[in-house]
GUDREN-286166 format. One record per residue (C-alpha): residue number from 1; y, z, x. Coordinates in steps of 0.25 Angstrom, whole numbers. Each point is the difference from the previous one (the first is absolute). Layout:
N
[NUM [Y Z X]]
...
***
This chain:
404
[1 [-83 64 -10]]
[2 [4 15 -2]]
[3 [6 9 9]]
[4 [-13 7 5]]
[5 [-6 -13 4]]
[6 [13 -4 7]]
[7 [0 13 8]]
[8 [-15 -2 3]]
[9 [3 -14 5]]
[10 [10 7 10]]
[11 [-10 9 7]]
[12 [-8 -5 12]]
[13 [-12 -4 -8]]
[14 [9 -7 -10]]
[15 [6 -8 11]]
[16 [-13 -4 5]]
[17 [-4 -6 -14]]
[18 [14 -7 -1]]
[19 [-3 -6 14]]
[20 [-13 -5 -5]]
[21 [6 -5 -13]]
[22 [11 -8 8]]
[23 [-11 -7 8]]
[24 [-8 -4 -12]]
[25 [2 -13 -9]]
[26 [8 6 -12]]
[27 [3 -14 -6]]
[28 [-5 -3 -14]]
[29 [-13 -5 4]]
[30 [-3 11 11]]
[31 [6 12 -7]]
[32 [-13 4 -8]]
[33 [-9 -1 12]]
[34 [10 8 9]]
[35 [1 11 -10]]
[36 [-15 1 -1]]
[37 [-2 1 15]]
[38 [10 10 2]]
[39 [-5 9 -12]]
[40 [-13 0 7]]
[41 [6 9 11]]
[42 [12 6 -6]]
[43 [5 8 -12]]
[44 [3 -11 -11]]
[45 [13 6 -4]]
[46 [5 -1 15]]
[47 [-5 -14 1]]
[48 [8 -4 -13]]
[49 [12 6 6]]
[50 [-2 -7 13]]
[51 [-2 -14 -6]]
[52 [12 2 -9]]
[53 [9 3 12]]
[54 [-6 -12 7]]
[55 [3 -10 -11]]
[56 [14 6 -3]]
[57 [3 -2 15]]
[58 [-4 -14 -1]]
[59 [10 -2 -11]]
[60 [10 8 7]]
[61 [1 -10 12]]
[62 [10 -8 -9]]
[63 [10 11 0]]
[64 [-3 8 13]]
[65 [-6 -10 10]]
[66 [-9 7 10]]
[67 [5 14 -3]]
[68 [-9 -1 -13]]
[69 [-12 2 9]]
[70 [5 14 3]]
[71 [6 4 -14]]
[72 [-6 6 -13]]
[73 [3 -5 -14]]
[74 [-2 2 -14]]
[75 [-1 -12 -9]]
[76 [13 4 -8]]
[77 [7 5 13]]
[78 [-3 -14 7]]
[79 [5 -8 -12]]
[80 [13 8 -1]]
[81 [3 2 15]]
[82 [11 -6 8]]
[83 [-5 -12 9]]
[84 [2 4 15]]
[85 [11 -10 3]]
[86 [9 4 -11]]
[87 [-2 15 3]]
[88 [3 -3 15]]
[89 [13 -7 -5]]
[90 [4 12 -8]]
[91 [-3 10 11]]
[92 [8 -8 10]]
[93 [12 2 -10]]
[94 [-3 15 -1]]
[95 [-1 1 15]]
[96 [13 -8 3]]
[97 [8 9 -9]]
[98 [-7 14 1]]
[99 [-4 2 14]]
[100 [-10 12 1]]
[101 [1 3 -15]]
[102 [-10 7 -8]]
[103 [-4 -8 -12]]
[104 [-7 5 -13]]
[105 [-8 -10 -7]]
[106 [-2 2 -15]]
[107 [-13 -6 -5]]
[108 [-5 -5 14]]
[109 [-13 -7 -5]]
[110 [-9 -3 11]]
[111 [11 1 10]]
[112 [4 -14 4]]
[113 [15 4 1]]
[114 [-3 13 7]]
[115 [-8 -8 11]]
[116 [12 -10 1]]
[117 [10 11 2]]
[118 [-8 8 9]]
[119 [-2 -12 9]]
[120 [16 -2 -1]]
[121 [1 14 6]]
[122 [3 8 -13]]
[123 [-7 13 -3]]
[124 [-3 3 -15]]
[125 [-8 5 -11]]
[126 [-6 -7 -12]]
[127 [-3 7 -13]]
[128 [-11 -6 -10]]
[129 [-4 5 -13]]
[130 [-15 -5 1]]
[131 [-8 8 9]]
[132 [-9 -11 4]]
[133 [11 -10 3]]
[134 [7 11 8]]
[135 [-12 2 9]]
[136 [-1 -15 2]]
[137 [15 0 5]]
[138 [-3 12 9]]
[139 [-12 -7 6]]
[140 [9 -12 3]]
[141 [11 7 6]]
[142 [-11 8 9]]
[143 [-7 -13 4]]
[144 [13 -5 7]]
[145 [4 13 5]]
[146 [14 0 -6]]
[147 [10 11 -3]]
[148 [-2 1 -15]]
[149 [-7 9 -10]]
[150 [-5 -1 -14]]
[151 [-1 10 -11]]
[152 [-4 0 -15]]
[153 [12 3 -8]]
[154 [8 -5 -12]]
[155 [11 -9 4]]
[156 [9 4 -11]]
[157 [-1 15 4]]
[158 [1 -2 15]]
[159 [15 3 5]]
[160 [4 -8 12]]
[161 [5 13 7]]
[162 [0 -1 15]]
[163 [-1 -15 1]]
[164 [10 -11 4]]
[165 [-5 -11 -9]]
[166 [-9 -3 -12]]
[167 [-9 -12 -2]]
[168 [-6 -1 -14]]
[169 [-10 -10 -5]]
[170 [-2 3 -15]]
[171 [-13 -5 -7]]
[172 [2 -13 -7]]
[173 [-14 -2 -6]]
[174 [-7 7 -11]]
[175 [-14 -2 -6]]
[176 [7 -10 -9]]
[177 [5 -8 12]]
[178 [13 -2 7]]
[179 [13 7 -4]]
[180 [13 -7 -1]]
[181 [9 10 -6]]
[182 [6 9 11]]
[183 [0 11 -11]]
[184 [-15 -1 0]]
[185 [-3 2 15]]
[186 [-8 12 4]]
[187 [9 7 2]]
[188 [11 -7 -7]]
[189 [11 -6 8]]
[190 [11 9 -4]]
[191 [-8 12 4]]
[192 [-3 -6 13]]
[193 [15 -4 2]]
[194 [4 14 -3]]
[195 [-9 6 11]]
[196 [5 -11 10]]
[197 [14 4 -3]]
[198 [-2 14 6]]
[199 [-1 -6 14]]
[200 [10 -8 9]]
[201 [-9 -13 0]]
[202 [-11 -5 -9]]
[203 [-8 -12 -3]]
[204 [-8 -3 -13]]
[205 [-10 -11 -2]]
[206 [1 -7 -13]]
[207 [-6 -12 -7]]
[208 [6 -14 4]]
[209 [3 -2 -15]]
[210 [9 12 -1]]
[211 [13 -3 -8]]
[212 [12 -1 8]]
[213 [7 9 -10]]
[214 [-10 11 4]]
[215 [5 1 14]]
[216 [9 12 1]]
[217 [14 -1 5]]
[218 [2 1 15]]
[219 [-15 -4 3]]
[220 [-5 -13 7]]
[221 [-11 -8 -7]]
[222 [-9 -8 10]]
[223 [-10 -10 -4]]
[224 [-11 -3 10]]
[225 [-9 -12 1]]
[226 [-11 -4 10]]
[227 [-3 -14 3]]
[228 [7 -4 -13]]
[229 [-7 10 -9]]
[230 [9 11 -6]]
[231 [-7 13 3]]
[232 [9 12 -4]]
[233 [14 5 -1]]
[234 [7 13 5]]
[235 [12 8 -4]]
[236 [8 5 13]]
[237 [8 12 -3]]
[238 [10 9 8]]
[239 [2 -3 14]]
[240 [-11 -10 0]]
[241 [7 -9 -10]]
[242 [8 -12 5]]
[243 [13 -5 -6]]
[244 [-5 -13 -6]]
[245 [-7 6 -13]]
[246 [-12 -10 1]]
[247 [-7 -8 10]]
[248 [-12 -9 2]]
[249 [-9 2 12]]
[250 [-10 -10 4]]
[251 [-12 3 10]]
[252 [-6 -13 5]]
[253 [-14 6 1]]
[254 [-8 13 1]]
[255 [-1 -1 15]]
[256 [12 1 9]]
[257 [9 -6 -11]]
[258 [13 -6 1]]
[259 [10 7 -9]]
[260 [11 -7 -8]]
[261 [10 7 -9]]
[262 [10 -6 -10]]
[263 [11 8 -7]]
[264 [11 -3 -10]]
[265 [11 -8 6]]
[266 [10 2 -12]]
[267 [-2 -14 -5]]
[268 [3 -6 -14]]
[269 [-11 -5 -8]]
[270 [-6 -13 6]]
[271 [4 -13 -6]]
[272 [-9 -7 -10]]
[273 [-3 -14 4]]
[274 [-9 -12 -1]]
[275 [-13 0 8]]
[276 [2 -4 14]]
[277 [-9 -5 11]]
[278 [-6 14 3]]
[279 [-5 11 -9]]
[280 [0 14 6]]
[281 [-9 11 -5]]
[282 [6 14 4]]
[283 [-9 10 5]]
[284 [-4 10 -11]]
[285 [7 12 7]]
[286 [13 -9 0]]
[287 [-2 -2 -15]]
[288 [-2 14 -3]]
[289 [12 5 8]]
[290 [9 -10 -8]]
[291 [3 -8 13]]
[292 [-3 -14 -5]]
[293 [15 -3 1]]
[294 [0 3 15]]
[295 [-12 -10 2]]
[296 [8 -10 -8]]
[297 [12 2 9]]
[298 [-9 -1 13]]
[299 [-5 -14 -4]]
[300 [12 -5 -6]]
[301 [-6 -1 -14]]
[302 [0 5 -14]]
[303 [-9 2 -12]]
[304 [-5 -10 -9]]
[305 [0 10 -11]]
[306 [8 13 1]]
[307 [-12 9 -5]]
[308 [-11 -5 9]]
[309 [-1 3 15]]
[310 [-2 -14 6]]
[311 [11 -5 9]]
[312 [2 -14 2]]
[313 [8 -7 11]]
[314 [2 -14 7]]
[315 [-1 7 14]]
[316 [-12 5 7]]
[317 [3 14 6]]
[318 [-12 8 5]]
[319 [1 14 -4]]
[320 [-11 11 0]]
[321 [6 5 -14]]
[322 [-5 -12 -8]]
[323 [-11 -11 1]]
[324 [5 -14 0]]
[325 [-6 -12 -8]]
[326 [5 -15 1]]
[327 [1 -5 -14]]
[328 [-6 -14 -2]]
[329 [2 -1 -15]]
[330 [5 8 -12]]
[331 [-6 -4 -13]]
[332 [0 6 -14]]
[333 [-12 8 -2]]
[334 [-11 -8 -6]]
[335 [-15 2 3]]
[336 [-3 -14 -3]]
[337 [11 -6 9]]
[338 [-3 10 11]]
[339 [-15 -3 0]]
[340 [3 -15 1]]
[341 [10 2 11]]
[342 [-9 9 8]]
[343 [-11 -11 -1]]
[344 [10 -11 4]]
[345 [3 8 13]]
[346 [-14 3 3]]
[347 [2 15 0]]
[348 [-13 8 4]]
[349 [5 14 2]]
[350 [10 5 -9]]
[351 [8 14 0]]
[352 [7 4 -12]]
[353 [12 10 -1]]
[354 [8 4 -12]]
[355 [12 8 -3]]
[356 [7 2 -13]]
[357 [-12 -7 -7]]
[358 [-11 5 -9]]
[359 [-10 -11 5]]
[360 [-14 5 3]]
[361 [-2 -4 15]]
[362 [-15 -1 -1]]
[363 [0 -7 -13]]
[364 [10 -10 5]]
[365 [-8 -3 13]]
[366 [-12 -3 -9]]
[367 [8 -9 -9]]
[368 [5 -8 12]]
[369 [-14 -2 5]]
[370 [0 11 11]]
[371 [-9 10 -6]]
[372 [-14 -5 4]]
[373 [-8 0 13]]
[374 [5 -15 3]]
[375 [15 4 -4]]
[376 [10 -11 3]]
[377 [1 -15 1]]
[378 [2 -2 15]]
[379 [3 7 13]]
[380 [15 3 -1]]
[381 [6 13 -2]]
[382 [11 5 -9]]
[383 [7 12 -6]]
[384 [3 -1 -15]]
[385 [12 10 -4]]
[386 [1 2 -15]]
[387 [13 6 -5]]
[388 [11 -2 -9]]
[389 [15 -4 -1]]
[390 [6 7 -12]]
[391 [-11 -3 -11]]
[392 [-5 -12 7]]
[393 [-14 1 7]]
[394 [0 -8 13]]
[395 [-10 -3 11]]
[396 [3 -2 14]]
[397 [-9 -7 10]]
[398 [3 6 13]]
[399 [-6 1 14]]
[400 [1 13 8]]
[401 [9 -1 12]]
[402 [-7 7 12]]
[403 [8 12 5]]
[404 [4 -2 14]]
***
């Protein structure tokens, strides 16, 4: 889809075609027939643009829920956009600290964060280098009647004059895939931070794998997960930065989520101890934020290996910051021995987790007899955790403890 076809899609006749496409069967089996019918009455270029939007909107429901039906997307823009729940969480922080502020967004993409801040009562402007993506972002802002605008501009050449705060979302993907080195962001992180430093408050979205040593002095790094899946990280600067340095934020879901936050408590490194009755797997945001010790303190436990983020304890202490498993047995890792033990227990459903191990999970499942259509040996369920203590590989036979 190019910018001409997108603008045609925004006209009254284009909206009519989009409405017809939305009512058609655009699944894999029905797409060709739907396209053929629509092309009999409409411009094929317009039909292609409409079908593209309908299919992108279907994919976008996972990130944007019902709002996806009113939004517009490009494929790259959808992939790189902030999911609505995370954008709303971030917008609430902006609004709580900067009531009535005007926010400049550098690299606004399709406008997910613009929408969230607009709903939180913050006016602003987004700049985007790609003209098509800028048009899409403006269409999204217009669709929801929010106080924001979008213009085509180079983020590296856009001064934040007249704005109270900056939000920046530098590109972290190229034609070759994801970018992990902050110096290779587009624009590079140091360039973005220089611009953000010109206003009293700022936030920069970064990859979850950002090295801690890259976080500038005085900033707060926040890692965010949704329903246990780490989605992104952000650097809070100026008056938006807290005094904790780093935090893990957990959203329970995408819809009306509960929010839990964990920050450093000034603890010593957790004790190293033998496996206890329970194994705790900290949330990925907790691990990224280097707050595993806080979880260990919370559950009265320690680490079986000081370099691996599995907490063990003899106490069951429910916490949103870690999933709990009751340990039934700890064995030296041996495929032959594990296969025999699983057969003896009559296990029919096996979940395999690993940390600190180079084992191939899919191959291990097959080797244990769980790779075919009739996987397993019975009706029982078990979670196999493969890890190591020092140099010794171990296997833990566990069962999840349901969260209260």
